[in-house]
N, C-alpha and C positions, 0 to 999 in steps of 0.2 A: 504494500500500500504506500503510495506517495501522495502526501497531502499538499495541496497548493493553498497557501495563505491568501485569503481575499481581503480581510480587514478586521479591525476590532473597534470597539466603542472607545472613541478618543476622549470621552468624558469620564471614564472610570479611573484614569491615572494609573497608579502603581498597584491597584487593588484587584488584579485579576479581571481583566475586561471580558465581557461577552465577545466572542471571536467566531468568525466564520471561515471555513475551509471547504475545498472541493477535493474529493478523492480523484486523482487523475486517472486511475484505472477503471473505476466504476461510475464516475460522475456523480456519486452520492454527495450530499451536503453533510458536512460535519459541523455542528454548532455547539459552542460552549456558551452557556447562559447562566442566569441566576436561578437558584433553586426557587421553586414556587412556595408560597405560604399555604397554610392549612385551609384558608377560605377558598383560594384558587383551586387547590387540590380537590376540595369537596365539589366544586362546580364541574371540574373535569370528570370526576368519578360519577357524577350524575349522568353523564353520557355513556359510561361504560368503564370497566376496570382498566387499570394500568398494569399490563403484564410485568412479571418480575424482570424480564429482559429489556424493558423499556423505561423511559423516564420522561417527565415533562419539564421543560425549562421556559424561562421568560427572557426575551431580549427586548431592549428598548425600541420604541417606534422610530427613534432617530437613526436606527441602523437599517432602515428600509432600503436605502440606497446600496449599502453593502450587500444586503440579502439579494437585491435585484441583480447586482453584479455576479454574485455566486450562481444565481439561476441562469444567467446568460452563459457563464463559463460551463456550467453543467450541461446545458443544451448543446454546446459545441462538442462535448465529449462523446 
């Protein structure tokens, strides 16, 4: 697996920014984000369970441009 760095939240400073990558072999998106709070988790769970091999994250809306770039890169893969 070779990850291509797309971008990270420039407003998070040194505190572990939400970050977006594209796997260059599969074109999958790899997203590092903030853990969700219990209220958000409850709303997600209302739609169905979160399997043990999955997780739910939050990324700030200000990262939409970075996410769009990752989607464009992924489509090219």
